N, C-alpha and C positions, 0 to 999 in steps of 0.2 A: 562157566565163567559168567559172573554177574557184576553189575555196578550199582551204586546207589548215589543219586544226585545229592550234591552238597546242600546243606542248609545253613544259611547265613543268619546271624543275629547280632545283638549288641552285647558286648562284654560286660559281665557283672562286676568286673574287677577294676573299674575305673580307667579303662583305656580310651574311652571317648567314643562317641557314636560313629565317627568316621574311620575307625580302625576295623577292618573286616574280621569277623569272629566266627569260628566254626562251632555250631551247636553240637555237632556229633563228637568232636574231640575236646570241646570246652577249652579252646585255646585260640589265640589270635594268629592270623596268617602272617602278619608282620607288625612291628612296633609303630610308635607314633611317627618316627622319622622315616624318610624315603626308602621304599622297597627297592628302588633302582640303585641307590647307594649301597644297600646291602648286597644286591646282586653283583655289583661291580667289585666291591671289596672282598667278598667271600668267594664267588664262583669265577668271575672273569680273571681277577688278579691271581686267585688261587690256582688257576690252570694256565697262567702265563699267557693270557689272551689280551690283545689280539696278536701278539708276536708269533705265537705258534702256528696260527693258520696262514701266516704270510710265507711260510716255507723258507728255503735257503736263499740267501742273498737278496731278500726282499721280493722274490718272485712268488706271487700268490699261488698257493697250492690249488690243485684241481678240486679237491673235496676235503672237507673237515667235518668229522662226525662227533656230536655231543650226545650223551645219554643222561637224562635227568630223571630222578625218582621223585615224584611229587610235583605235578604241573601247577596245582593250586590256582592262583589268580593269573598266572602267565607272566609274572613280572620278570623272572629270570630269562625266559624266552625273549620278551620284548627288549630287555636291556642288552641281551646278546645280539639280537637283530639290529638294534640301533648302533652298537659298536661296529658290527660288520659293515653296515651302510656307510659309516663315517670313515672307514679305513680304505684308502686308495690302493693298498697292497693286499686287499682281502683275498681269500680263496674264491674260486669261481663258484663253488656250490657248497653252501652251509646246510648240513643235515642235522636237525635237532629232533631227537627222539625223546619223548616225555611220557611217563607212565602216571596214570591217575585213576584211582578207584572211585573217587567221589568228585566227579566233575561238576562245575557250575552249569546251570541252564543258561541259555543265551540271554534271557532277560536279566538274570542276576549278574552275569558277566558284564553286561552293558551298564548296569546300575553301579557296580563297584568301580568300573573304569571311567565312569563319568566324573568321578572325583579324582581326576588325573593329577591334581596338584599334590595329592598324597600318595596315590597308587603308582602313577607313572613318573611324575617328577620333572618333566620338561615338555616343551611345546611339541617337539616331533613325536613324543610318545603318544600324544592324543591321537594323531593320525595313524600311527602303527597299531594302537589298540583298537581303533575303529575297523581297520582292515582285518584284524584277528576276529573281531565280533562278527563282521560280515561273512567271514569264511567258516564260522563256528559250525561244527557238524551236528547232525542229529545224534543224540546220545544213545549209542548202542554199544554193547561190549565188543571189543576187538580193535583193529587197527583203522585209523583214519588218516589219510594223506592229504595235507593241506599245502599247496604250492603257492608261494608268493614270488612272482617273477618281476624283476626290477626293470628289465629291458634297458639296462645301462651298458654302453660299450666300454670294453676295457682293452681295445685294440682289435685289429683285424688283419687278416692275411688274405689278399684277393677279395672275394666276396664272402668270406667266412666270418661270421660275427658270433663270438662265444656267448652263450646264454648264461647270464649271471642271475642266480636265483637262490632262494631259501626254501627248504622243505621242512615242514613240521610234521613228523610222524607221531600222531597222538594215539597212544596205546591205552585204551580205557579198560581197566581191569585191575586185578590184584597183582602187585609186584611179583609175588611168588609164582604166579601163572605166566606173567609176561616175560620175565627175564629168561626162563628156559626156552621160550618160544622164539626169541630173537636170534637172528643170524646177522651179525654186524661186526665191523672193525672200528671200535670206538676210540677216538683220540682223547676225549676229555669226559670225565664223569662229574655231574652235579648231584651230590647226595643231599637231598632236601626233604622236607616233610615235617610234620609235627614231632614233638619231642619223643625220644624212645620210651619215656614213662607213659605217655598217652597213646602212642601209636607203635607198639613194639613190633608189629609185623613188618613195618617199613624198614626196620633196622635189624631184621633177623639175620644172624650170622650164617645160616644155612645157605642163603643165596648171595650174601655179601662176599663170602669166602670163595665164590665161584665166578666173580667178576673177571677173573683172568681169561675165561673162555671168550669174552667179548673184547678184551683189551688189545689195541694195536701196539706195536713196539713203541715204547716211550710214552704210553698213555699216562695221563695224570688224573688225580682225584682231588676234589675240594669239597669240604663240608664244614658246617658250623658246629657240629657236635664233637666233643672230645671224649665220648663215652669209651671206656676201656674195651668193651665188647666189640665196638666198631673198629677200633685200632687193631685188635687181635685178628678180626676177620679179614681185614685188608692185608695184614702181614701174611696171613695164611695164603692169601690169593697171590702172593708174589710182589706186593707193593712195599716200597720203602716209605714208611710213614713218619711224618714230622708234625709235632704239635706246635702251634703258633700261639703265643700269649704276649700280645703287645702291652707293654707296661703302661698302666694308667688308663687303658682303653676299655677294660672289662670285656674284651672281645677275644674269646678263645676260639680256635678253629684248628682243623687238620688239613694238611696237604699230603699227597702221596704220589709217588711215581712208580710205574710198573718196571721193576728190575728183577725178573725171575732168574733163577739159576739155570732154567731150561726152557727153551722156546719150543712148544709143540707145534706141529703142522696144523694149519687151519682145517676145520672139517670141510667135507665136500659140499658144493652148492653155493649159490649166492654170487654176486658180482664183486669178487674180492679185488681191491685195488692192485693193479699190476704195474702202474707207473704213476709218476707225478711230474709231468713234463712242464709245469708252469704254463706260461703264455707265449713263449717264444715261437713255437710252431704248433698252433692249436689244431691244425688239420692233420698233418702227417704223423704227429706223435700220439694221436688218439687211438684207442683200440678199435678194431674193425669187425663188424658182424655182417654175415650174409643171411638174409631172411628169404625163405623159399615160400612163395605164395603171397598174393596181395588181397586176400579176403580179410575178414574181421580180425582173425588171430594174427595174421601177418602185419596188418596195418597198425594194430595196437602195439605189437612187439617193436616195430620200427619206430613208432612215435615215442614209446617209452625209452628205448635205447638212445635215440637222438637227444632226448631231454637229459639223459644221464651223461652226455658228452661223447657218446660213441659215434663213429662213422658207420653208416649202414648202407648196404646194397640190397635192394629188393629184386628178386627174380620171379618172373611169372611167364607162363606160356602165352598169355593174352597180352595184347597191346595196351589194354586199359585195366584198371583194378576192379575188383568185385564183379567179375563176369560170370561167376557160378553161383553157389548157394547164397553167398553174402550179397548178391544182387537182388534179393527178393524185394518186393515193393514196400513191405513194412515188417517191423519186428517189435515184439513186446519185451519189456524188461521190468523186473520187480525184485524185491527182497524175498526172504524166506522165513518161515516160522517152523522150527523143528524142535521136538521135545528134548532131545539130547544137546542141541546146539553145538555140535561137534565142529571139527576143523573145516569140513566141507561146507557146512551151513554158514559158518562165520566168513569163509572166503567168498561164498555166493553173495552174502549180504554186503560185504565190503565192495565187491565188484559192482553190484547194483547201485549202491550209493555213489560210487565214483563215476559211473556212467551218467547218473542223474546230475551230478555236480558239473561235469564237463559238458554234457549235451545241452543242459538248460541254457547256458550262456550263448551257445551257438544257435540254438533255436530262437532265442530272443533277438539275436543279431541278424536273423534271416539267413544264416549260413546253412541251416539244416532243417528239414521238415520233421515235425513230430510234436509231442507234448510231454511235459513232466509234471502234470498236475494231479497225478494219482491213478492207480489201477485197482480195479475190484476183481478179485479172484473168488469165484463162487465155491462154496464148500457146504454141501448138503449133509455131510456126516458129522459136523461139529456143532454143538450147541453153544449159545452165547456165554453161559456160565463156565463151561469147560474152556472156551477160548480165553476168557479173562483170567482164569487161574493159570493157564499156560503163559500168557503174556506177563503176568506178575512174577512167575517163576524165572522167566528169562530176562527180566529187567528191561523189557521193550515198552517204550512209552507211546502215548497216543499220537505224538507228532511224527512217529515213524510208521506204526501199523496199529490198526484196531479192527475189531470184529463187528460187523454190522448184521443185525437180524434182517429177516426178509423185507420188512417194511422199510427199514433204514436203507437197505441196499437198493430198493426200488426208488426211494426218494433221491438218493445220491446219483443213481445212474439215469433216472428218467425212463427206465425200461421195466417191463413186467418180468422180473427175474424169478426163477423157481425156488430160490433159497437165499439165505444170507451168505456172507463170505468175508474174506480178509481184504481190507482197504489198505493198500500200501501207498503211503502218502508220497513217497519219492519214486513211484513207478510211473510207467507211461509207455509210449511207443516212439519209434523213430524210423527213418528210412535208412536201412543198413548200408546201401551203396553210397549214399551221400555222406554217411558217417565215416566210411572208409576213406573216401576222397578228401574229406576235411582233415582227418588225422594225417594223411600223407602230405597234404598241402602244408600243414603246420610243421611236420618233420622236415619237409623240403625247405621251408623258410629258414630253418636253423643253419642251412648250408652244409648239412652233414648227410643228407639222403641222396643216394644215386639210384635211379630207376633202371 
């Protein structure tokens, strides 16, 4: 699984210097007029949003899941996020999964979003786009979870305050690799990307015809293309497809609704939605989990489940958490470089990046002892040219990991090291016991954790 960073340029076809243009696909990301208006007209309206995430009788649903193919500049995500924020009857948790093989670097993303009068289209959008830029991950293949917590109350029962938040699951890789790897129950699909003529892999009928594997009951699809091959693939997947051609608007598009003749049972695994209780009884109607053990694994599990809206009870034979191996004075964390970059390596890397993202803010706030300013792992068996070839093969950039020769390693570390090694930029150390207690304190603050 590899990715290639997007390359921006100026369109040679007279679109103007302020219209983002892909040098790779020789096409514009959007036209002269607002990208947000396009997102609203094609994807939000095409999927009957915001009405559908409001649930029955105006009671906001617990969770609503959107899957987008082609994150691009992020305008569809930002427009959807803004619509969610503006809706007082919104769902409690908006999950936005987006696949992108050619992501922008942070600097390019910031530059293109600085022209928010064209890219974002309204005042609030500038603030939202800045939050996206601030959270933008290191560009590595695989999954990146970005949480945007709003800390807005939507009602309370006793001391229980529902957590209202948006999660962007950014899947960096080829759509044909990412779609089969996903386990999700998707309520709305945004099929976007450059034209089928310039980017045929994005519209390949092989994976489009299998979207039914991810579709929740009543799922909808919206897309700007009316290509017959896309129509046929969606029909094969069990969607009833409608072509929309507004007279005089020169705007053709397709809508579809999942109406299969047969509903297969979902595959095993994953946190499949078992209820949608709205907000009338946010504590008693939530699913309940029991976590045995209050070490690192138990604390992370409890914290993640509470953020997903579960009630959690943690059991431990000790009166305080992290009293055994997880109570060590210090612990190292770092990413991984592996020639095959298989599932285990990608999971290890994603976990290390998530720890760095979470722990760094707590360390800066003085809640946790540690540092996330880099970790050098010595490697006497690898030469610099071999390491660089491997990093190029794996699409791993310098801002994530690079190989230092012995002299560079000594200069970076300030120590007389015997060899060169891998510098993991998001690596570091932390106090695992403090990390456990901070995780559990955050989970307890949600009102959903019982010790």
